[in-house]
N, C-alpha and C positions, 0 to 999 in steps of 0.2 A: 807251782807245787809239783814235785815229781810223782810219778805213779807209785802206788804201794806195791812193793815186790812180794813175791811168794818166796818165803825163806824156810829153812829147816829150823826146828826148835833150838838146836845147839847154836846156830848163828844168831838167833834172836837173844838167847840168854847171854852169849858172849858180848853182843853189842850193849845190852843193858848193864852188864858187869863193868864195861869200860866207862859207862856213864855213872858209876857209883852204886849200882844196885848189887845185892848179894843174894846168893841162893840160900834160902832159909831152910828149905826142906823139899822133898819130893813126895807128894802124896798121890799114890796111884799113878795115873797117866798125866799128871800135871806137876810142873816145876814152879814152886812158889818163891818169888823174889821180894825182898824188903830193902828199904833204904833208910838209914838213920835220919830222923827229922821229917820223914814222909808218913802221912797217915795211911795212904793207899798201899796195898800189896798187889803184886802182879802175878797172875796165874797163867803160865805159858803151857799150852797143851803139848804133850809129847806124842805127836802124831807124825806121819812122814813129812808133812809140811804144815806151816801155820797159815791159815786162810787170811786173805787180804783184810777182810772185815775185822777179824780177831786181832790182827797186828795193828790196825788203825785204832782199835779200842784200847789196846795195851799202851800205845804211844800217848793217847789222850789221857789215860789214867795216870801215866807218869808225868803229865803236865809239861811235855816237851813238844816241839814241832817235829814233823816227819823228817825235815832236813837235818835237825840235830840228831835224830836217831840214826839216820843213814851215814853220818860222818864216820863213826867208829867202824862201820862195816868196810870202809875203804882202806883201813889200816892193816 
């Protein structure tokens, strides 16, 4: 399992968008993502960087592996 990287919020949102998630809205300092057919919503904090634990939690809520999340980042 690769280490969880420290990423900027825009990079995290872009990776999730490539995986089929869509930006539903931005409420304050959080970007809310939804995906048709998914019950979960993802809330990406719009801070200078997304903490490793927060990113790991977002990936788990999206029901994907860390490797699957990291693939779109390489594109």
